[in-house]
C-alpha positions as a Markdown table, in Angstrom:
| # | Residue | x | y | z |
|---|---|---|---|---|
| 1 | Unk | 23.7 | 99.7 | -100.3 |
| 2 | Unk | 23.1 | 96.1 | -101.3 |
| 3 | Unk | 22.5 | 95.2 | -97.7 |
| 4 | Unk | 19.9 | 98.0 | -97.5 |
| 5 | Unk | 18.0 | 96.9 | -100.6 |
| 6 | Unk | 18.2 | 93.1 | -99.9 |
| 7 | Unk | 16.8 | 93.6 | -96.4 |
| 8 | Unk | 14.3 | 96.2 | -97.6 |
| 9 | Unk | 15.6 | 98.7 | -95.0 |
| 10 | Unk | 15.3 | 102.4 | -95.2 |
| 11 | Unk | 18.4 | 103.6 | -93.4 |
| 12 | Unk | 19.9 | 107.1 | -93.0 |
| 13 | Unk | 23.5 | 107.1 | -94.1 |
| 14 | Unk | 26.6 | 109.2 | -94.3 |
| 15 | Unk | 28.1 | 109.0 | -97.8 |
| 16 | Unk | 31.7 | 107.8 | -97.9 |
| 17 | Unk | 33.2 | 107.6 | -101.4 |
| 18 | Unk | 36.1 | 105.4 | -102.4 |
| 19 | Unk | 38.3 | 107.4 | -104.8 |
| 20 | Unk | 39.4 | 105.6 | -107.9 |
| 21 | Unk | 42.4 | 107.1 | -109.7 |
| 22 | Unk | 44.9 | 106.1 | -112.2 |
| 23 | Unk | 46.7 | 104.0 | -109.7 |
| 24 | Unk | 44.3 | 102.3 | -107.3 |
| 25 | Unk | 46.0 | 100.0 | -104.8 |
| 26 | Unk | 43.7 | 97.4 | -103.2 |
| 27 | Unk | 44.3 | 97.2 | -99.4 |
| 28 | Unk | 44.6 | 93.4 | -99.5 |
| 29 | Unk | 47.7 | 93.7 | -101.7 |
| 30 | Unk | 49.6 | 95.8 | -99.1 |
| 31 | Unk | 51.4 | 93.8 | -96.5 |
| 32 | Unk | 52.8 | 96.5 | -94.2 |
| 33 | Unk | 50.4 | 98.2 | -91.7 |
| 34 | Unk | 51.8 | 101.7 | -92.4 |
| 35 | Unk | 51.2 | 101.2 | -96.2 |
| 36 | Unk | 47.6 | 100.2 | -95.5 |
| 37 | Unk | 47.0 | 103.2 | -93.2 |
| 38 | Unk | 48.5 | 105.6 | -95.7 |
| 39 | Unk | 46.5 | 104.1 | -98.6 |
| 40 | Unk | 43.3 | 104.3 | -96.6 |
| 41 | Unk | 44.0 | 108.0 | -95.8 |
| 42 | Unk | 44.0 | 108.9 | -99.4 |
| 43 | Unk | 41.3 | 106.5 | -100.7 |
| 44 | Unk | 38.2 | 107.4 | -98.7 |
| 45 | Unk | 36.4 | 110.8 | -98.8 |
| 46 | Unk | 33.4 | 111.7 | -96.6 |
| 47 | Unk | 31.0 | 113.6 | -98.9 |
| 48 | Unk | 28.1 | 114.1 | -96.6 |
| 49 | Unk | 26.9 | 116.7 | -94.1 |
| 50 | Unk | 24.6 | 114.3 | -92.3 |
| 51 | Unk | 25.1 | 114.2 | -88.5 |
| 52 | Unk | 24.5 | 111.3 | -86.2 |
| 53 | Unk | 25.3 | 110.5 | -82.5 |
| 54 | Unk | 26.4 | 106.9 | -83.4 |
| 55 | Unk | 27.4 | 105.6 | -86.8 |
| 56 | Unk | 27.8 | 101.9 | -87.8 |
| 57 | Unk | 30.4 | 101.2 | -90.5 |
| 58 | Unk | 29.8 | 97.9 | -92.2 |
| 59 | Unk | 32.7 | 96.4 | -94.2 |
| 60 | Unk | 32.8 | 93.1 | -96.0 |
| 61 | Unk | 36.3 | 92.1 | -94.8 |
| 62 | Unk | 38.9 | 93.5 | -92.4 |
| 63 | Unk | 42.6 | 92.8 | -92.6 |
| 64 | Unk | 44.5 | 95.4 | -90.6 |
| 65 | Unk | 41.4 | 97.6 | -89.8 |
| 66 | Unk | 43.0 | 100.5 | -91.6 |
| 67 | Unk | 40.0 | 101.3 | -93.8 |
| 68 | Unk | 37.5 | 101.3 | -91.0 |
| 69 | Unk | 39.8 | 103.2 | -88.7 |
| 70 | Unk | 40.5 | 105.9 | -91.3 |
| 71 | Unk | 36.9 | 106.3 | -92.2 |
| 72 | Unk | 36.0 | 106.6 | -88.5 |
| 73 | Unk | 38.7 | 109.3 | -88.1 |
| 74 | Unk | 37.4 | 111.2 | -91.1 |
| 75 | Unk | 33.8 | 111.0 | -89.8 |
| 76 | Unk | 34.7 | 112.3 | -86.4 |
| 77 | Unk | 37.0 | 115.0 | -87.8 |
| 78 | Unk | 34.2 | 116.3 | -90.0 |
| 79 | Unk | 31.9 | 116.1 | -87.0 |
| 80 | Unk | 29.5 | 113.7 | -88.8 |
| 81 | Unk | 29.3 | 111.5 | -85.7 |
| 82 | Unk | 30.4 | 111.3 | -82.1 |
| 83 | Unk | 30.7 | 107.5 | -81.8 |
| 84 | Unk | 31.7 | 104.9 | -84.4 |
| 85 | Unk | 31.1 | 101.2 | -84.3 |
| 86 | Unk | 32.9 | 99.1 | -86.9 |
| 87 | Unk | 31.5 | 95.7 | -88.1 |
| 88 | Unk | 33.0 | 93.3 | -90.6 |
| 89 | Unk | 31.5 | 90.2 | -92.0 |
| 90 | Unk | 34.9 | 88.5 | -92.0 |
| 91 | Unk | 38.4 | 89.4 | -91.1 |
| 92 | Unk | 41.9 | 88.4 | -89.8 |
| 93 | Unk | 44.2 | 90.5 | -87.8 |
| 94 | Unk | 47.1 | 88.1 | -88.2 |
| 95 | Unk | 50.5 | 89.9 | -88.5 |
| 96 | Unk | 48.9 | 93.3 | -87.7 |
| 97 | Unk | 48.6 | 95.4 | -84.6 |
| 98 | Unk | 45.2 | 95.6 | -83.0 |
| 99 | Unk | 42.9 | 98.3 | -84.5 |
| 100 | Unk | 43.6 | 101.6 | -82.8 |
| 101 | Unk | 40.9 | 103.3 | -80.8 |
| 102 | Unk | 39.5 | 106.4 | -82.4 |
């Protein structure tokens, strides 16, 4: 939302919430790909009924791609979108498998 306000853009969006519980584990602290995938599955919730043909997910940083990949899966499963494009400002896929195709 900072990007939207800084660029003075009025964009339609699908709301994706990051759950914050008693034990919140930042993705960057997890070294194993399976741990990152599992953490992302339980961290993000799609709380929108908006529908779009194509959705752009913007992330500040990508390590394994687990967060973007899991959000994309949830958007498609909830039928919020047909096509997902992921964009990250910075990232490194060192020591991780390539992001899977959703």
